[in-house]
Backbone as a chain_set.jsonl record, in Angstrom:
{"seq": "MWSDLQEFKADFFKALAHPLRIRILELLAVGDKSVNEIQSVLNSEGSNVSQQLSVLRAKNIVVGTKDGKRVIYSLRDPSIIKLLEVAKEIFDNHLINTISMYKELDKK", "coords": {"N": [[0.805, -1.23, 0.104], [0.292, 2.159, -0.672], [2.046, 4.9, 0.783], [0.763, 8.142, 2.385], [2.792, 9.994, 1.959], [4.166, 9.222, -0.5], [1.849, 9.421, -2.14], [1.332, 12.089, -2.138], [3.628, 12.892, -3.06], [3.667, 12.078, -5.911], [1.291, 13.226, -6.681], [2.189, 15.935, -6.603], [4.234, 16.112, -8.306], [3.01, 15.465, -10.894], [1.621, 17.716, -11.049], [3.438, 19.391, -11.688], [4.141, 18.767, -14.282], [4.193, 19.96, -16.688], [5.547, 21.893, -19.278], [4.811, 24.748, -19.537], [3.67, 25.336, -16.883], [5.909, 25.083, -15.38], [7.591, 26.98, -16.327], [5.931, 29.126, -15.578], [6.304, 28.894, -12.876], [9.084, 29.356, -12.611], [9.14, 32.038, -13.034], [7.642, 33.167, -11.141], [9.338, 32.476, -9.206], [11.15, 34.559, -9.07], [9.596, 36.73, -8.312], [6.542, 38.031, -7.214], [3.596, 38.017, -9.251], [0.955, 39.291, -11.632], [-1.718, 37.814, -13.606], [-1.689, 39.058, -16.076], [0.769, 39.985, -16.314], [2.215, 37.73, -16.37], [1.242, 36.527, -18.684], [2.327, 38.236, -20.398], [5.103, 38.275, -20.169], [5.564, 35.577, -20.914], [4.546, 35.57, -23.421], [1.944, 34.347, -23.907], [-1.277, 32.944, -24.528], [-4.041, 34.214, -22.753], [-6.168, 32.263, -21.717], [-4.853, 29.89, -21.878], [-2.622, 30.337, -19.858], [-4.147, 30.998, -17.473], [-5.607, 28.465, -17.272], [-3.348, 26.834, -16.564], [-2.294, 27.952, -14.268], [-4.689, 27.486, -12.663], [-4.337, 24.649, -12.187], [-2.025, 24.562, -10.652], [-2.758, 26.159, -8.606], [-4.829, 24.438, -7.591], [-3.514, 22.387, -6.462], [-2.206, 23.614, -4.436], [0.396, 24.693, -4.983], [0.744, 27.235, -5.956], [-0.336, 30.57, -4.917], [-3.339, 32.757, -5.043], [-3.695, 36.281, -4.693], [-6.16, 38.75, -3.989], [-5.804, 42.096, -5.544], [-7.431, 44.74, -5.837], [-8.886, 44.625, -8.777], [-6.986, 42.966, -9.784], [-5.356, 39.709, -9.696], [-2.693, 38.647, -7.817], [-0.252, 36.444, -8.138], [1.705, 34.131, -6.137], [4.469, 31.995, -5.21], [3.504, 29.543, -3.02], [5.168, 27.95, -1.403], [8.472, 28.664, -0.621], [10.377, 26.81, -1.042], [10.116, 25.497, -3.406], [11.665, 26.87, -5.26], [14.154, 25.877, -4.565], [13.603, 23.362, -5.499], [13.429, 23.645, -8.378], [15.867, 24.635, -8.95], [17.41, 22.44, -8.307], [16.466, 20.446, -10.158], [17.595, 21.62, -12.376], [20.178, 21.338, -11.979], [20.099, 18.654, -12.254], [19.378, 18.236, -15.013], [21.834, 19.615, -16.109], [23.713, 17.816, -15.303], [23.114, 15.443, -16.735], [23.423, 16.446, -19.393], [26.124, 16.928, -19.149], [27.122, 14.658, -19.107], [25.981, 13.186, -21.496], [27.514, 14.854, -23.39], [29.969, 14.151, -22.819], [29.818, 11.147, -23.434], [29.495, 11.468, -26.37], [31.934, 12.545, -26.989], [33.529, 10.442, -26.282], [32.605, 8.828, -28.286], [33.323, 10.024, -30.614], [36.337, 9.658, -30.362], [36.668, 7.17, -31.238]], "CA": [[0.037, -0.032, -0.008], [1.305, 3.443, -0.917], [1.958, 5.879, 2.114], [0.294, 9.271, 1.988], [3.709, 10.674, 1.44], [4.311, 8.755, -1.899], [0.828, 9.751, -2.996], [1.61, 13.5, -2.132], [4.747, 13.364, -4.293], [3.098, 11.656, -7.104], [0.42, 14.369, -7.375], [2.905, 16.999, -6.621], [5.093, 15.876, -9.528], [2.117, 15.407, -11.738], [1.184, 19.149, -11.2], [4.728, 20.197, -12.413], [4.558, 18.013, -15.462], [3.896, 20.725, -17.941], [6.541, 23.008, -19.493], [4.322, 25.934, -19.176], [3.684, 25.294, -15.39], [7.389, 25.037, -14.806], [8.036, 28.351, -16.618], [5.476, 30.151, -14.499], [6.841, 28.79, -11.37], [10.399, 29.925, -12.685], [8.725, 33.512, -13.092], [7.176, 33.549, -9.716], [10.569, 32.434, -8.246], [11.724, 35.807, -9.149], [8.759, 37.594, -7.616], [5.004, 37.853, -7.362], [3.081, 38.485, -10.796], [-0.299, 39.243, -12.147], [-1.963, 37.011, -14.673], [-1.329, 39.909, -17.368], [2.472, 40.158, -16.382], [2.853, 36.233, -16.625], [0.973, 36.551, -20.075], [3.189, 39.249, -21.286], [6.487, 37.725, -20.312], [5.576, 34.303, -21.577], [3.919, 35.707, -24.701], [0.951, 33.157, -24.051], [-2.705, 33.183, -24.346], [-4.579, 34.379, -21.355], [-6.876, 31.198, -21.39], [-3.875, 28.813, -21.369], [-2.064, 30.757, -18.673], [-5.139, 30.796, -16.606], [-5.709, 27.072, -16.956], [-2.051, 26.145, -15.86], [-2.454, 28.655, -13.045], [-5.653, 26.851, -11.957], [-3.865, 23.301, -11.777], [-1.173, 24.894, -9.579], [-3.589, 26.303, -7.449], [-5.736, 23.284, -7.117], [-2.548, 21.591, -5.778], [-1.563, 24.532, -3.387], [1.667, 25.14, -5.16], [0.892, 28.814, -5.865], [-1.553, 31.304, -4.211], [-3.495, 34.14, -5.725], [-4.175, 37.285, -3.773], [-6.687, 39.885, -4.849], [-5.312, 43.348, -5.378], [-8.328, 45.386, -6.699], [-9.276, 43.864, -9.829], [-6.054, 41.945, -10.158], [-4.982, 38.631, -8.739], [-1.212, 38.446, -7.804], [0.199, 34.939, -7.885], [3.053, 33.754, -5.623], [4.691, 30.677, -4.694], [3.075, 29.025, -1.728], [6.152, 27.615, -0.597], [9.691, 28.932, -1.113], [11.248, 25.532, -1.356], [9.832, 25.395, -4.846], [12.7, 27.529, -5.998], [15.14, 24.797, -4.379], [13.344, 22.163, -6.334], [13.723, 23.988, -9.769], [17.381, 24.597, -8.887], [17.777, 20.981, -8.348], [16.083, 19.938, -11.478], [18.548, 22.319, -13.456], [21.341, 20.483, -11.757], [19.97, 17.126, -12.823], [19.541, 18.551, -16.284], [23.164, 19.98, -16.394], [24.559, 16.52, -15.14], [22.618, 14.747, -17.8], [23.833, 17.111, -20.462], [27.51, 17.026, -19.203], [27.166, 12.852, -19.259], [25.716, 13.163, -22.875], [28.561, 15.413, -24.093], [31.136, 13.121, -22.631], [29.609, 10.109, -24.244], [29.555, 11.748, -27.604], [33.321, 12.79, -27.161], [34.069, 9.212, -26.496], [32.388, 8.0, -29.525], [34.215, 10.477, -31.565], [37.598, 9.089, -30.374], [36.89, 5.796, -31.732]], "C": [[0.812, 1.291, -0.069], [1.055, 4.282, 0.444], [1.291, 7.155, 1.557], [1.474, 10.33, 1.452], [3.976, 10.477, -0.055], [3.077, 9.447, -2.551], [0.902, 11.388, -3.076], [2.479, 13.936, -3.364], [4.227, 12.988, -5.578], [2.13, 12.714, -7.716], [1.026, 15.417, -7.435], [3.642, 17.202, -8.16], [4.021, 16.008, -10.984], [1.577, 16.96, -12.069], [2.107, 19.722, -11.755], [4.903, 19.776, -13.842], [3.976, 18.78, -16.684], [4.833, 21.857, -18.181], [6.06, 24.658, -19.206], [4.184, 26.261, -17.596], [5.035, 25.644, -14.942], [7.84, 26.424, -15.215], [7.139, 29.491, -15.696], [5.948, 29.891, -13.137], [8.23, 29.455, -11.539], [10.132, 31.37, -12.627], [8.341, 34.004, -11.576], [8.318, 33.159, -8.705], [11.124, 33.652, -8.033], [11.024, 36.877, -8.408], [7.432, 37.337, -8.031], [4.567, 38.692, -8.799], [1.698, 38.48, -10.896], [-0.358, 38.207, -13.213], [-1.45, 37.845, -16.024], [0.141, 39.828, -17.28], [3.037, 38.778, -16.83], [2.63, 36.167, -18.15], [2.059, 37.15, -20.862], [4.441, 38.663, -21.335], [6.737, 36.431, -21.008], [5.056, 34.298, -23.076], [3.006, 34.564, -24.895], [-0.381, 33.634, -24.001], [-3.134, 33.35, -23.061], [-5.214, 33.048, -20.831], [-5.757, 30.06, -20.927], [-3.007, 29.05, -20.026], [-2.898, 30.514, -17.468], [-5.352, 29.374, -16.218], [-4.465, 26.47, -16.419], [-2.073, 26.806, -14.504], [-3.426, 27.814, -12.106], [-5.186, 25.488, -11.537], [-2.892, 23.744, -10.761], [-1.735, 25.412, -8.422], [-4.293, 25.35, -6.725], [-4.654, 22.566, -6.224], [-1.604, 22.355, -4.635], [0.008, 24.709, -3.692], [1.815, 26.567, -5.478], [-0.53, 29.372, -5.169], [-1.909, 32.518, -4.958], [-4.053, 35.009, -4.775], [-4.935, 38.389, -4.471], [-6.098, 41.16, -4.555], [-6.299, 44.403, -6.27], [-9.147, 44.419, -7.508], [-8.326, 42.831, -10.293], [-5.876, 40.993, -9.095], [-3.576, 38.533, -8.965], [-0.995, 37.074, -7.333], [1.539, 34.98, -7.179], [3.135, 32.406, -5.447], [4.238, 30.358, -3.326], [4.225, 28.711, -0.669], [7.52, 27.906, -1.167], [10.575, 27.887, -1.598], [10.997, 25.049, -2.779], [11.153, 25.787, -5.638], [14.088, 26.697, -5.716], [14.985, 23.668, -5.52], [13.78, 22.437, -7.895], [15.214, 24.076, -10.018], [17.978, 23.277, -9.076], [17.824, 20.262, -9.55], [16.996, 20.498, -12.428], [19.759, 21.545, -13.183], [21.479, 19.122, -12.549], [20.171, 17.296, -14.383], [21.115, 18.696, -16.636], [24.056, 18.496, -16.23], [24.344, 15.649, -16.328], [23.24, 15.176, -19.051], [25.386, 16.792, -20.531], [27.873, 15.257, -19.681], [27.209, 12.862, -20.749], [26.906, 13.6, -23.562], [29.857, 14.488, -23.987], [30.974, 11.82, -23.49], [29.868, 10.253, -25.594], [31.151, 12.171, -27.912], [33.975, 11.535, -27.023], [33.813, 8.422, -27.67], [33.187, 8.697, -30.627], [35.726, 10.159, -31.678], [37.875, 7.812, -31.017], [36.696, 5.71, -33.387]], "O": [[1.905, 1.412, 0.486], [-0.018, 4.278, 1.047], [1.238, 7.28, 0.334], [1.227, 11.281, 0.71], [4.011, 11.453, -0.805], [3.325, 10.085, -3.573], [0.512, 11.922, -4.114], [2.308, 14.785, -4.239], [4.45, 13.831, -6.447], [2.112, 13.039, -8.903], [0.613, 16.164, -8.321], [3.587, 18.179, -8.907], [4.372, 16.637, -11.982], [1.186, 17.305, -13.185], [1.786, 20.694, -12.438], [5.721, 20.351, -14.56], [3.344, 18.198, -17.566], [4.917, 22.746, -17.334], [6.787, 25.551, -18.77], [4.558, 27.34, -17.137], [5.185, 26.533, -14.103], [8.503, 27.041, -14.381], [7.628, 30.517, -15.223], [5.933, 30.806, -12.313], [8.587, 30.149, -10.587], [11.037, 32.009, -12.09], [8.72, 35.04, -11.029], [8.244, 33.482, -7.52], [11.59, 33.918, -6.925], [11.644, 37.819, -7.915], [7.132, 36.607, -8.975], [5.089, 39.708, -9.26], [1.127, 37.624, -10.22], [0.664, 37.735, -13.711], [-0.856, 37.252, -16.924], [0.729, 39.572, -18.331], [4.065, 38.647, -17.494], [3.554, 35.832, -18.892], [2.594, 36.615, -21.833], [4.96, 38.492, -22.438], [7.794, 36.15, -21.573], [5.101, 33.314, -23.813], [3.154, 33.826, -25.869], [-0.623, 34.706, -23.445], [-2.625, 32.643, -22.19], [-4.926, 32.66, -19.698], [-5.786, 29.473, -19.846], [-2.735, 28.134, -19.249], [-2.436, 29.888, -16.514], [-5.304, 29.033, -15.037], [-4.645, 25.461, -15.736], [-1.835, 26.057, -13.556], [-3.082, 27.483, -10.971], [-5.645, 25.105, -10.461], [-3.033, 23.06, -9.747], [-1.266, 25.158, -7.313], [-4.403, 25.348, -5.499], [-5.079, 22.147, -5.147], [-0.597, 21.897, -4.094], [0.804, 24.853, -2.764], [2.901, 27.119, -5.303], [-1.545, 28.708, -4.96], [-1.054, 33.249, -5.458], [-4.9, 34.551, -4.007], [-4.437, 38.938, -5.454], [-5.852, 41.412, -3.375], [-5.88, 44.827, -7.347], [-9.922, 43.586, -7.038], [-8.679, 41.933, -11.057], [-6.113, 41.211, -7.907], [-3.15, 38.357, -10.107], [-1.479, 36.623, -6.296], [2.419, 35.755, -7.554], [2.157, 31.66, -5.492], [4.721, 31.062, -2.439], [4.263, 29.061, 0.511], [7.757, 27.374, -2.251], [11.421, 28.083, -2.47], [11.736, 24.183, -3.248], [11.612, 25.08, -6.535], [15.032, 26.8, -6.5], [15.874, 23.198, -6.229], [14.381, 21.587, -8.552], [15.748, 23.689, -11.056], [18.892, 23.038, -9.865], [18.782, 19.625, -9.989], [17.212, 19.785, -13.408], [20.377, 21.089, -14.145], [22.415, 18.637, -13.185], [21.0, 16.612, -14.983], [21.607, 17.894, -17.429], [24.958, 18.191, -17.012], [25.313, 15.145, -16.896], [23.608, 14.286, -19.818], [25.939, 16.471, -21.582], [28.746, 14.864, -20.454], [28.266, 12.6, -21.323], [27.404, 12.798, -24.352], [30.592, 14.184, -24.926], [31.91, 11.444, -24.196], [30.436, 9.318, -26.159], [31.546, 12.108, -29.076], [35.042, 11.43, -27.629], [34.556, 7.523, -28.064], [33.695, 8.011, -31.515], [36.352, 10.302, -32.728], [38.997, 7.396, -31.305], [36.844, 4.637, -33.972]]}, "num_chains": 1, "name": "protein.A"}
């Protein structure tokens, strides 16, 4: 039987499993933003950004705070920034390994 922690992790990573959601989180890691600001930076349609923000809100990854007519989004937990940094490190490590493999193939 799966524990609650494994279920949480699986749901959490499912919520992150979209490139636009990751990009939104990277933007929010720099600072809070409105939907319009996110759309402008990403050059993406409003409905698409809103849909992805909805998924992130539903999983309590981001929070929206009303500011007059605008909603300002922020990361619910700053540890998300660390997670994004670790994911980049893993990507870099894979890239370094791939480059090393190609160099070895070139020597043959």
